[in-house]
C-alpha positions in Angstrom: -23.9 47.4 4.7 -24.7 49.3 1.6 -27.9 48.7 0.7 -31.0 48.5 4.3 -34.4 47.0 3.4 -36.5 47.1 7.4 -39.8 46.2 6.7 -40.3 47.1 2.8 -43.6 46.7 2.0 -45.5 47.8 -2.0 -48.7 48.4 -2.9 -50.0 49.1 -7.2 -54.3 50.0 -5.1 -55.0 47.3 -3.3 -53.1 45.0 -4.7 -49.6 43.6 -1.4 -47.4 42.9 -3.9 -44.1 43.5 -1.2 -45.1 42.5 2.6 -42.3 42.5 5.4 -39.0 42.6 3.2 -36.0 43.5 5.2 -32.6 42.9 3.9 -29.2 43.7 4.3 -27.0 44.3 1.2 -23.0 44.0 1.7 -21.4 46.9 0.2 -18.1 45.6 -2.0 -20.2 42.4 -2.4 -22.5 41.0 -5.3 -25.8 39.4 -4.4 -28.4 37.5 -6.3 -32.6 37.7 -5.2 -34.0 33.8 -6.5 -37.4 33.4 -6.9 -40.4 31.6 -8.7 -42.3 33.5 -11.0 -44.6 36.7 -9.5 -42.2 36.3 -5.1 -41.4 40.6 -5.8 -37.7 40.6 -7.1 -38.2 43.1 -9.4 -40.9 43.7 -7.9 -37.9 44.9 -4.4 -35.6 46.5 -7.1 -38.0 48.8 -8.9 -37.8 50.1 -5.3 -34.1 50.6 -5.4 -33.9 52.8 -8.0 -37.5 54.3 -7.3 -39.2 52.6 -10.6 -42.7 52.3 -7.6 -42.3 56.4 -8.9 -43.4 56.7 -11.5 -46.7 54.2 -11.3 -49.4 56.1 -10.4 -50.9 53.8 -8.4 -47.8 51.6 -7.0 -47.1 52.8 -3.4 -43.9 51.8 -1.0 -43.6 51.7 2.9 -40.8 50.3 5.5 -37.5 51.8 5.3 -34.8 51.3 3.1 -31.6 53.1 3.1 -28.6 53.5 1.1 -25.2 54.5 2.8 -27.8 55.1 5.7 -29.5 57.7 4.1 -33.5 57.2 2.5 
């Protein structure tokens, strides 16, 4: 497993944007996130590259590991 997310949650102020995401992304694999508009695809990707850190009202909870490290 290259990236592991457990109980990942994202809040923008009082808006609970991402709820209890559990996913394993394997090393050397192609992974696609598919879903309707507003379901949290981009929000989850923002967690992976820490773009939510730049949003003052954003709060990320849960565990996201890259190669076993937070």
